C-alpha positions in Angstrom: 6.8 5.4 65.4 5.8 7.2 62.3 6.7 10.9 62.1 4.2 13.4 60.4 6.6 13.9 57.5 7.1 10.2 56.8 4.5 10.3 54.0 6.6 12.9 52.1 9.3 11.7 49.7 12.8 12.6 50.7 14.5 14.9 48.2 18.0 13.9 47.1 21.0 16.2 46.9 21.3 18.8 44.2 24.5 18.9 42.1 25.1 22.4 40.6 27.5 22.7 37.6 29.6 25.8 37.8 32.5 27.2 35.8 34.8 26.0 38.6 33.4 22.5 38.9 30.4 20.8 40.5 29.0 21.7 43.9 26.7 19.2 45.6 24.3 20.5 48.3 21.4 18.8 50.0 17.9 19.6 48.7 16.7 22.8 50.4 14.1 20.8 52.4 16.9 18.6 53.8 19.0 21.3 55.4 19.2 20.7 59.2 17.1 23.2 61.2 20.0 24.3 63.3 21.9 25.5 60.3 18.9 27.6 59.2 18.4 28.9 62.8 21.9 30.1 63.0 21.9 31.7 59.5 18.6 33.6 60.3 20.5 35.5 62.9 22.6 37.2 60.2 21.8 40.4 58.4 21.5 40.1 54.7 20.7 37.2 52.3 24.3 36.8 51.1 25.5 36.3 54.6 22.7 33.8 55.3 23.5 31.9 52.1 27.2 31.5 53.0 26.4 30.6 56.6 24.0 27.9 55.3 26.5 26.5 52.8 29.4 26.6 55.2 27.2 24.9 57.8 26.5 22.1 55.4 29.8 21.7 53.6 32.3 23.0 56.2 34.4 26.1 55.8 37.4 24.3 54.4 35.7 22.1 51.8 36.8 22.0 48.2 33.2 23.0 47.2 33.5 26.2 49.3 36.8 27.0 47.6 35.0 26.6 44.2 32.2 28.9 45.4 34.7 31.5 46.5 36.1 31.7 42.9 32.7 32.4 41.3 31.7 35.8 40.1 28.7 37.4 41.9 26.7 36.9 38.7 27.4 33.1 38.7 26.9 32.9 42.4 23.5 34.4 42.0 22.7 31.8 39.4 23.9 29.0 41.6 21.7 30.2 44.5 18.7 30.5 42.2 19.2 27.0 40.7 19.6 25.4 44.2 16.4 26.8 45.4 14.4 26.3 42.2 12.4 23.2 43.1 11.5 24.0 46.7 11.5 26.7 49.3 12.7 26.2 52.8 9.2 26.5 54.1 7.9 23.5 52.1 
């Protein structure tokens, strides 16, 4: 059975280059709904961002460790790059 979204091309993962090494995340439109639902219960955008990333990668992943080493300036750039081509509501 065809789903309503079957006509849309599936977006591939996004690899973000950071000073601590690459971080690969799914395209924002490919994040599981449950991850977004749980993150939306949190207060500020930074908490939501980390909840989403941890929900995708797992708390103990090497990529989370690399994110933890970034400055807030670079973290903001990574967040902006990740969301550039699409919004979660697309």
